[in-house]
PAMIBA-408522 format. One record per residue: residue in one letter; x negated, y negated, z of N, C-alpha, C in turn. Coordinates in Angstrom, 3 decimals, padded with zeros to 6 digits, m for minus. Layout:
<atoms>
<type->A | n.x->X | n.y->Y | n.z->Z | ca.x->X | ca.y->Y | ca.z->Z | c.x->X | c.y->Y | c.z->Z>
...
</atoms>
This chain:
<atoms>
<type->M | n.x->013.624 | n.y->m010.711 | n.z->m005.234 | ca.x->012.411 | ca.y->m010.799 | ca.z->m004.253 | c.x->011.156 | c.y->m010.523 | c.z->m005.519>
<type->D | n.x->010.218 | n.y->m011.543 | n.z->m005.307 | ca.x->009.302 | ca.y->m011.709 | ca.z->m006.263 | c.x->008.056 | c.y->m010.759 | c.z->m005.789>
<type->T | n.x->007.900 | n.y->m009.766 | n.z->m006.726 | ca.x->006.987 | ca.y->m008.753 | ca.z->m006.617 | c.x->005.691 | c.y->m009.108 | c.z->m007.587>
<type->T | n.x->005.638 | n.y->m010.218 | n.z->m008.177 | ca.x->004.416 | ca.y->m010.206 | ca.z->m009.120 | c.x->003.007 | c.y->m009.952 | c.z->m008.846>
<type->A | n.x->002.922 | n.y->m010.016 | n.z->m007.402 | ca.x->001.584 | ca.y->m009.646 | ca.z->m006.720 | c.x->001.323 | c.y->m008.131 | c.z->m006.810>
<type->I | n.x->002.335 | n.y->m007.337 | n.z->m006.909 | ca.x->002.316 | ca.y->m005.837 | ca.z->m006.964 | c.x->001.355 | c.y->m005.496 | c.z->m008.320>
<type->K | n.x->000.402 | n.y->m004.809 | n.z->m008.174 | ca.x->m000.027 | ca.y->m004.202 | ca.z->m009.508 | c.x->000.181 | c.y->m002.713 | c.z->m009.710>
<type->P | n.x->000.549 | n.y->m002.209 | n.z->m010.965 | ca.x->000.720 | ca.y->m001.052 | ca.z->m011.136 | c.x->m000.618 | c.y->m000.052 | c.z->m011.009>
<type->V | n.x->m000.380 | n.y->001.007 | n.z->m010.915 | ca.x->m001.579 | ca.y->001.995 | ca.z->m010.860 | c.x->m001.758 | c.y->002.703 | c.z->m012.230>
<type->N | n.x->m002.989 | n.y->002.969 | n.z->m012.579 | ca.x->m003.112 | ca.y->003.850 | ca.z->m013.711 | c.x->m002.697 | c.y->005.281 | c.z->m013.437>
<type->P | n.x->m002.204 | n.y->005.930 | n.z->m014.608 | ca.x->m001.751 | ca.y->007.021 | ca.z->m014.559 | c.x->m002.636 | c.y->008.274 | c.z->m013.744>
<type->A | n.x->m003.778 | n.y->008.182 | n.z->m014.175 | ca.x->m004.819 | ca.y->009.370 | ca.z->m013.338 | c.x->m004.657 | c.y->008.846 | c.z->m011.842>
<type->T | n.x->m004.980 | n.y->007.781 | n.z->m011.440 | ca.x->m004.965 | ca.y->007.518 | ca.z->m010.088 | c.x->m003.444 | c.y->007.759 | c.z->m009.346>
<type->A | n.x->m002.360 | n.y->007.659 | n.z->m010.119 | ca.x->m001.168 | ca.y->008.124 | ca.z->m009.739 | c.x->m000.980 | c.y->009.457 | c.z->m009.342>
<type->K | n.x->m001.541 | n.y->010.124 | n.z->m010.422 | ca.x->m001.410 | ca.y->011.566 | ca.z->m010.554 | c.x->m002.347 | c.y->012.302 | c.z->m009.168>
<type->A | n.x->m003.331 | n.y->011.701 | n.z->m008.853 | ca.x->m004.282 | ca.y->012.151 | ca.z->m007.800 | c.x->m003.450 | c.y->011.640 | c.z->m006.501>
<type->A | n.x->m002.822 | n.y->010.564 | n.z->m006.544 | ca.x->m002.358 | ca.y->010.165 | ca.z->m005.310 | c.x->m001.049 | c.y->010.713 | c.z->m004.816>
<type->T | n.x->m000.413 | n.y->011.635 | n.z->m005.862 | ca.x->001.034 | ca.y->012.289 | ca.z->m005.672 | c.x->000.895 | c.y->013.824 | c.z->m005.747>
<type->E | n.x->m000.373 | n.y->014.372 | n.z->m005.303 | ca.x->m000.619 | ca.y->015.596 | ca.z->m005.291 | c.x->000.319 | c.y->016.404 | c.z->m004.337>
<type->P | n.x->001.123 | n.y->017.366 | n.z->m004.735 | ca.x->002.087 | ca.y->017.866 | ca.z->m003.725 | c.x->001.460 | c.y->018.227 | c.z->m002.300>
<type->S | n.x->002.050 | n.y->018.257 | n.z->m001.249 | ca.x->001.717 | ca.y->018.275 | ca.z->000.088 | c.x->000.416 | c.y->017.875 | c.z->000.574>
<type->S | n.x->000.046 | n.y->016.943 | n.z->m000.076 | ca.x->m001.202 | ca.y->016.212 | ca.z->000.519 | c.x->m001.016 | c.y->015.228 | c.z->001.707>
<type->L | n.x->000.118 | n.y->014.550 | n.z->001.572 | ca.x->000.610 | ca.y->013.743 | ca.z->002.558 | c.x->001.799 | c.y->013.900 | c.z->002.886>
<type->P | n.x->002.456 | n.y->013.597 | n.z->004.139 | ca.x->003.874 | ca.y->013.637 | ca.z->004.449 | c.x->004.636 | c.y->012.830 | c.z->003.472>
<type->L | n.x->005.742 | n.y->013.232 | n.z->002.862 | ca.x->006.633 | ca.y->012.618 | ca.z->002.074 | c.x->007.710 | c.y->011.924 | c.z->003.098>
<type->G | n.x->008.567 | n.y->010.983 | n.z->002.604 | ca.x->009.669 | ca.y->010.365 | ca.z->003.146 | c.x->009.358 | c.y->009.041 | c.z->004.001>
<type->K | n.x->007.938 | n.y->008.833 | n.z->003.770 | ca.x->007.673 | ca.y->007.364 | ca.z->004.332 | c.x->006.570 | c.y->006.778 | c.z->003.645>
<type->L | n.x->006.620 | n.y->005.341 | n.z->003.783 | ca.x->005.245 | ca.y->004.640 | ca.z->003.175 | c.x->004.148 | c.y->005.049 | c.z->003.484>
<type->Q | n.x->003.169 | n.y->005.386 | n.z->002.700 | ca.x->001.658 | ca.y->005.816 | ca.z->003.098 | c.x->000.733 | c.y->004.886 | c.z->002.552>
<type->L | n.x->m000.386 | n.y->004.374 | n.z->003.469 | ca.x->m001.420 | ca.y->003.881 | ca.z->002.922 | c.x->m002.537 | c.y->004.732 | c.z->002.447>
<type->L | n.x->m002.945 | n.y->004.681 | n.z->001.193 | ca.x->m003.749 | ca.y->005.624 | ca.z->000.683 | c.x->m005.269 | c.y->005.152 | c.z->000.579>
<type->G | n.x->m005.428 | n.y->004.036 | n.z->000.693 | ca.x->m006.844 | ca.y->003.510 | ca.z->000.428 | c.x->m006.829 | c.y->001.844 | c.z->000.448>
<type->I | n.x->m008.025 | n.y->001.234 | n.z->000.793 | ca.x->m008.421 | ca.y->000.069 | ca.z->000.719 | c.x->m009.713 | c.y->m000.330 | c.z->m000.054>
<type->V | n.x->m009.538 | n.y->m001.530 | n.z->m000.835 | ca.x->m010.872 | ca.y->m001.814 | ca.z->m001.342 | c.x->m011.195 | c.y->m003.118 | c.z->m000.963>
<type->I | n.x->m012.539 | n.y->m003.238 | n.z->m000.383 | ca.x->m013.000 | ca.y->m004.688 | ca.z->m000.158 | c.x->m013.893 | c.y->m005.196 | c.z->m001.053>
<type->R | n.x->m013.691 | n.y->m006.276 | n.z->m001.659 | ca.x->m014.671 | ca.y->m007.161 | ca.z->m002.384 | c.x->m014.907 | c.y->m008.362 | c.z->m001.826>
<type->P | n.x->m016.035 | n.y->m008.945 | n.z->m002.496 | ca.x->m016.338 | ca.y->m010.425 | ca.z->m001.819 | c.x->m015.345 | c.y->m011.398 | c.z->m001.874>
<type->T | n.x->m014.590 | n.y->m011.465 | n.z->m002.818 | ca.x->m013.583 | ca.y->m012.431 | ca.z->m003.062 | c.x->m012.072 | c.y->m012.043 | c.z->m002.858>
<type->T | n.x->m011.835 | n.y->m010.722 | n.z->m002.710 | ca.x->m010.540 | ca.y->m010.437 | ca.z->m002.337 | c.x->m010.399 | c.y->m008.871 | c.z->m001.874>
<type->S | n.x->m009.258 | n.y->m008.495 | n.z->m001.332 | ca.x->m009.277 | ca.y->m007.045 | ca.z->m000.808 | c.x->m007.946 | c.y->m006.699 | c.z->m001.242>
<type->E | n.x->m007.826 | n.y->m005.289 | n.z->m001.581 | ca.x->m006.508 | ca.y->m004.908 | ca.z->m001.874 | c.x->m006.396 | c.y->m003.395 | c.z->m001.265>
<type->A | n.x->m005.088 | n.y->m003.093 | n.z->m001.111 | ca.x->m004.510 | ca.y->m001.746 | ca.z->m000.686 | c.x->m003.642 | c.y->m001.135 | c.z->m001.558>
<type->L | n.x->m003.822 | n.y->000.247 | n.z->m001.442 | ca.x->m003.083 | ca.y->001.229 | ca.z->m002.441 | c.x->m002.032 | c.y->001.930 | c.z->m001.505>
<type->F | n.x->m000.840 | n.y->001.708 | n.z->m001.730 | ca.x->000.302 | ca.y->002.501 | ca.z->m001.163 | c.x->000.889 | c.y->003.425 | c.z->m001.941>
<type->R | n.x->001.622 | n.y->004.490 | n.z->m001.139 | ca.x->002.503 | ca.y->005.444 | ca.z->m002.048 | c.x->003.765 | c.y->005.284 | c.z->m001.271>
<type->T | n.x->004.996 | n.y->005.255 | n.z->m002.050 | ca.x->006.086 | ca.y->005.028 | ca.z->m001.692 | c.x->006.613 | c.y->006.418 | c.z->m001.162>
<type->P | n.x->007.810 | n.y->006.753 | n.z->m000.518 | ca.x->008.656 | ca.y->007.884 | ca.z->m000.137 | c.x->008.968 | c.y->008.467 | c.z->m001.473>
<type->E | n.x->009.100 | n.y->007.883 | n.z->m002.534 | ca.x->009.615 | ca.y->008.495 | ca.z->m003.829 | c.x->008.315 | c.y->008.808 | c.z->m004.648>
<type->G | n.x->007.311 | n.y->008.755 | n.z->m004.059 | ca.x->006.083 | ca.y->009.001 | ca.z->m004.783 | c.x->005.303 | c.y->008.063 | c.z->m005.955>
<type->E | n.x->005.981 | n.y->006.658 | n.z->m005.957 | ca.x->005.454 | ca.y->005.706 | ca.z->m006.790 | c.x->004.091 | c.y->005.166 | c.z->m005.896>
<type->T | n.x->003.191 | n.y->004.782 | n.z->m006.712 | ca.x->001.966 | ca.y->004.170 | ca.z->m006.129 | c.x->002.090 | c.y->002.630 | c.z->m006.584>
<type->F | n.x->001.343 | n.y->001.725 | n.z->m005.722 | ca.x->001.161 | ca.y->000.461 | ca.z->m005.939 | c.x->000.170 | c.y->m000.250 | c.z->m005.126>
<type->W | n.x->m000.577 | n.y->m001.309 | n.z->m005.841 | ca.x->m001.639 | ca.y->m002.013 | ca.z->m005.130 | c.x->m001.140 | c.y->m003.441 | c.z->m004.730>
<type->V | n.x->m001.465 | n.y->m003.988 | n.z->m003.542 | ca.x->m001.066 | ca.y->m004.941 | ca.z->m002.847 | c.x->m002.443 | c.y->m005.777 | c.z->m002.363>
<type->K | n.x->m002.240 | n.y->m007.138 | n.z->m002.003 | ca.x->m003.278 | ca.y->m007.934 | ca.z->m001.583 | c.x->m002.675 | c.y->m008.796 | c.z->m000.477>
<type->S | n.x->m003.353 | n.y->m009.239 | n.z->000.274 | ca.x->m002.917 | ca.y->m010.188 | ca.z->001.533 | c.x->m001.909 | c.y->m011.219 | c.z->000.924>
<type->G | n.x->m000.768 | n.y->m011.340 | n.z->001.343 | ca.x->000.276 | ca.y->m012.234 | ca.z->000.941 | c.x->001.211 | c.y->m011.733 | c.z->000.064>
<type->S | n.x->000.881 | n.y->m010.454 | n.z->m000.522 | ca.x->001.838 | ca.y->m009.815 | ca.z->m001.578 | c.x->003.364 | c.y->m009.624 | c.z->m000.794>
<type->Q | n.x->004.383 | n.y->m009.738 | n.z->m001.518 | ca.x->005.583 | ca.y->m009.413 | ca.z->m000.919 | c.x->006.097 | c.y->m008.092 | c.z->m001.807>
<type->T | n.x->006.503 | n.y->m007.168 | n.z->m000.863 | ca.x->006.828 | ca.y->m005.921 | ca.z->m001.371 | c.x->008.007 | c.y->m005.439 | c.z->m001.003>
<type->P | n.x->008.735 | n.y->m004.524 | n.z->m001.519 | ca.x->010.155 | ca.y->m004.093 | ca.z->m000.955 | c.x->010.105 | c.y->m003.699 | c.z->000.374>
<type->Y | n.x->008.959 | n.y->m003.195 | n.z->000.843 | ca.x->008.740 | ca.y->m002.874 | ca.z->002.504 | c.x->008.328 | c.y->m004.084 | c.z->003.157>
<type->G | n.x->008.236 | n.y->m005.232 | n.z->002.766 | ca.x->007.819 | ca.y->m006.389 | ca.z->003.368 | c.x->006.488 | c.y->m007.053 | c.z->002.897>
<type->K | n.x->006.256 | n.y->m008.126 | n.z->003.511 | ca.x->005.102 | ca.y->m009.060 | ca.z->003.130 | c.x->003.735 | c.y->m008.600 | c.z->003.698>
<type->V | n.x->002.702 | n.y->m008.423 | n.z->003.190 | ca.x->001.448 | ca.y->m008.257 | ca.z->003.517 | c.x->001.063 | c.y->m009.402 | c.z->004.289>
<type->I | n.x->000.981 | n.y->m009.260 | n.z->005.771 | ca.x->000.483 | ca.y->m010.244 | ca.z->006.404 | c.x->m000.893 | c.y->m010.094 | c.z->006.981>
<type->A | n.x->m001.529 | n.y->m008.914 | n.z->006.824 | ca.x->m002.810 | ca.y->m008.850 | ca.z->007.301 | c.x->m003.460 | c.y->m007.442 | c.z->006.675>
<type->L | n.x->m004.666 | n.y->m007.596 | n.z->006.323 | ca.x->m005.173 | ca.y->m006.403 | ca.z->005.322 | c.x->m006.664 | c.y->m006.603 | c.z->005.916>
<type->D | n.x->m007.352 | n.y->m005.578 | n.z->006.408 | ca.x->m008.691 | ca.y->m005.365 | ca.z->006.781 | c.x->m009.200 | c.y->m003.898 | c.z->006.281>
<type->D | n.x->m010.344 | n.y->m003.613 | n.z->006.605 | ca.x->m011.235 | ca.y->m002.665 | ca.z->006.045 | c.x->m010.641 | c.y->m001.223 | c.z->006.558>
<type->T | n.x->m009.582 | n.y->m001.093 | n.z->007.454 | ca.x->m008.983 | ca.y->m000.057 | ca.z->008.000 | c.x->m007.464 | c.y->000.153 | c.z->007.959>
<type->S | n.x->m006.798 | n.y->m001.182 | n.z->007.854 | ca.x->m005.547 | ca.y->m000.947 | ca.z->008.246 | c.x->m004.743 | c.y->m002.269 | c.z->007.344>
<type->V | n.x->m003.546 | n.y->m002.379 | n.z->007.063 | ca.x->m002.628 | ca.y->m003.219 | ca.z->006.622 | c.x->m001.265 | c.y->m003.237 | c.z->007.516>
<type->I | n.x->m001.022 | n.y->m004.658 | n.z->007.583 | ca.x->000.079 | ca.y->m004.972 | ca.z->008.370 | c.x->001.216 | c.y->m005.662 | c.z->007.520>
<type->L | n.x->002.427 | n.y->m004.921 | n.z->007.494 | ca.x->003.460 | ca.y->m005.451 | ca.z->006.609 | c.x->004.568 | c.y->m005.996 | c.z->007.582>
<type->G | n.x->005.281 | n.y->m007.063 | n.z->007.264 | ca.x->005.954 | ca.y->m007.853 | ca.z->008.371 | c.x->007.177 | c.y->m008.397 | c.z->007.295>
<type->G | n.x->008.134 | n.y->m008.904 | n.z->008.393 | ca.x->009.150 | ca.y->m009.540 | ca.z->007.516 | c.x->010.605 | c.y->m008.802 | c.z->007.396>
<type->R | n.x->010.536 | n.y->m007.480 | n.z->007.581 | ca.x->011.885 | ca.y->m006.682 | ca.z->007.519 | c.x->012.456 | c.y->m006.719 | c.z->008.870>
<type->S | n.x->011.621 | n.y->m006.439 | n.z->010.035 | ca.x->012.133 | ca.y->m006.582 | ca.z->011.206 | c.x->010.887 | c.y->m006.804 | c.z->012.112>
<type->R | n.x->010.196 | n.y->m005.970 | n.z->012.602 | ca.x->008.973 | ca.y->m006.354 | ca.z->013.443 | c.x->007.797 | c.y->m005.734 | c.z->012.302>
<type->P | n.x->006.630 | n.y->m006.199 | n.z->012.495 | ca.x->005.536 | ca.y->m005.969 | ca.z->011.887 | c.x->005.263 | c.y->m004.439 | c.z->011.945>
<type->Q | n.x->004.848 | n.y->m003.860 | n.z->010.832 | ca.x->004.330 | ca.y->m002.482 | ca.z->010.887 | c.x->003.083 | c.y->m002.199 | c.z->010.539>
<type->R | n.x->002.188 | n.y->m001.540 | n.z->011.401 | ca.x->000.808 | ca.y->m001.415 | ca.z->010.873 | c.x->000.452 | c.y->m000.103 | c.z->010.307>
<type->F | n.x->m000.252 | n.y->000.029 | n.z->009.222 | ca.x->m000.696 | ca.y->001.125 | ca.z->008.416 | c.x->m002.112 | c.y->001.261 | c.z->008.456>
<type->E | n.x->m002.476 | n.y->002.593 | n.z->009.022 | ca.x->m004.002 | ca.y->002.863 | ca.z->008.898 | c.x->m004.422 | c.y->003.876 | c.z->008.068>
<type->L | n.x->m005.523 | n.y->003.881 | n.z->007.711 | ca.x->m006.140 | ca.y->004.895 | ca.z->006.762 | c.x->m006.352 | c.y->006.130 | c.z->007.616>
<type->L | n.x->m005.928 | n.y->007.235 | n.z->007.111 | ca.x->m006.061 | ca.y->008.632 | ca.z->007.754 | c.x->m007.500 | c.y->008.988 | c.z->007.635>
<type->G | n.x->m007.857 | n.y->009.664 | n.z->008.726 | ca.x->m009.369 | ca.y->010.341 | ca.z->008.620 | c.x->m010.421 | c.y->010.086 | c.z->009.070>
</atoms>
């Protein structure tokens, strides 16, 4: 699987995103979305506590990013599309 579009997260962001008991563990979590004039990106945390950035079209171990807007991301390709929405 080509995951070249996945960008690593700097250590300070990763530490803040993996604070114990902040979010439920055991499933993929959408942590944030950044909207820019030329591109938009989303930050996810895996069930293992790893964090990574994606953009529309990125292929991840959890599926391909088929849609990304200011409040949600849709991953598809594994079975049926799954929508992730920002908390709060």
